[in-house]
C-alpha positions, 0 to 999 in steps of 0.5 A, a space after each residue: 274724286 270719289 268719298 270712301 270709308 274703306 280698310 286700307 289693302 295691302 296696295 293701299 298701304 303701299 302707296 301711302 308708304 311710298 307717299 309718304 316716304 316713311 313720314 308718317 307719324 301714326 296709324 292709317 285707320 281708312 281712306 276716306 276717299 280716293 282718287 279716279 284711278 283707284 288710289 288712296 286721295 285721303 286718309 284718315 289716322 289715328 290722332 295720336 301720333 306714334 309717340 303717343 301724343 296729339 297729332 290733329 291732322 285726322 284727315 291727311 292729304 295723300 295723293 302725291 299730284 293734288 298735295 303738289 296743285 295744292 301747293 302751288 295754290 298755297 303758293 299764289 296767296 289763296 289763303 289771303 283771298 279765303 281770309 277776306 271772304 271769312 270777313 266778309 261773308 258770315 253764312 260761309 264764317 258759319 261753315 267752316 265754323 260747323 265744318 270744324 267742329 265737323 272734324 272735331 267730332 270726328 277726331 272724339 269719336 276715335 278718342 272716346 275716353 283717350 288722355 289727350 281727348 280735351 287737349 285735341 277738343 278744341 283743335 279743328 283743320 289741320 289742329 287750328 284753334 282760330 276756327 274764322 282762319 286760314 292754315 292749311 289749305 291742304 286740309 281744307 281739301 282734305 277734309 271736301 274730299 273725306 267729309 265733304 263739308 269744307 268750304 274752304 275746300 270745295 272752294 277750291 273744286 269750285 275755283 280751280 281744276 283740280 284732278 289728279 294725274 297719278 297714274 292708275 294703279 292696280 288696286 283689290 277693288 279694281 
């Protein structure tokens, strides 16, 4: 999976709509990463939902194959193991804290003078307020693919054979 920061094209937008099954709560700004087959694996979205309320998930794991695999890992209890690593490894904990700060900074650059800027200033990956805890493996993995700096996402990459199994689609980039 490759990092990318391109604007979504029409085929990307169709894939996003299909993947979210019409449940998109906010506007897509960029494709933050792509799967080898060309479709978006992570999208960067506006941190305010369609109703104008704060939406802390800024990097959204989109690829159905990756979402399914991370869900399986989450159900296996891996988050508990990661919590133990956070408690016992100060370097890992420091990197995780920095990943949350980087996520907040990304969000802030999109909000500049928005009324919810201060509200979202304390919410890291997946809206987490506790930077020493695991809230959502999907969110950490999305940040790893999109910003390549999340130690939990990196641990998932290193420990599991995560790969896209979604068929190749034709994109305007192919």
